[in-house]
N, C-alpha and C positions, 0 to 999 in steps of 0.2 A: 504494500500500500504506500503510495507516495505521501510525502509530507502534507501536501494540500488535501488529498483524500482523507488522511487521518484527521486533519483539522476540521474538515467539514463533517466527518462522522461524529466527532466529539460535540460539535455544535448541535447537530441533529439529535443526538442522545440527550443533551442538556435540554433542548427545546421540548422534546417529547415529555420528559419528566416535569419540566416547569409548566407545560401546558396542562398536564394532569392535575397539578396542584390548583391551577386557576379554575379548571372545570369543577373540581370538587367544591371549591369555595363558592362558585356561581350557584351551585345547587343548594348549598347551605343558605345563602342569602335569599334565594328564591323561596325557600321554606319560611325563612324569617319574615319576608315580605308578605307572604300569604297569611301567616299567622297574625300579621298586623293589618290585615284587610287591604293590603296594597296589591290587588290582583294584577293590575297592569304591570307593575314593577316585577312581580313574580313571573308573569308570562314572558317578559323580555329577558329576565335572567335565565329562565329555562331555555329559551331560544339561544342565548349566548352559550350556554352549556352544550347544546346540540351542535352549534357551529364549532365549538372547541373540540368536540369529538371528531368532527370532519377534518379539522386542522391536524389533529393527531394522526388520522388515517393517511393524510398526504405526507406528513413528515416521516411516518413509518415506511411508506412506499419509497420515499427518497432514500432513506437509510438502507432499506433492503436492496434497492437498485445499486447503490454505492457498494454495499457489501458483496453483492453478486459479482460485480465487476472486479472486486478485489479478492474474490475467493473466500470471503469470510461469512460467518453466520451472525445475524443480529441477536443481541441479548434482550430485545424488547418484543 
């Protein structure tokens, strides 16, 4: 794996993990908003969480593609 590929793989791994943290928090805040009768806020937070899941899918595909080209397996 080239130095540039390694750097990109580490960024992708970090972003996947960091994105997961955000998505979890979005869901918690959605529940808090719902409990506070802020249904519009809860709805948008749930949508943000769904989009975050989509982001993770794309990041994971990018990492898998990079690892396939490098002959490595993804840890995620």
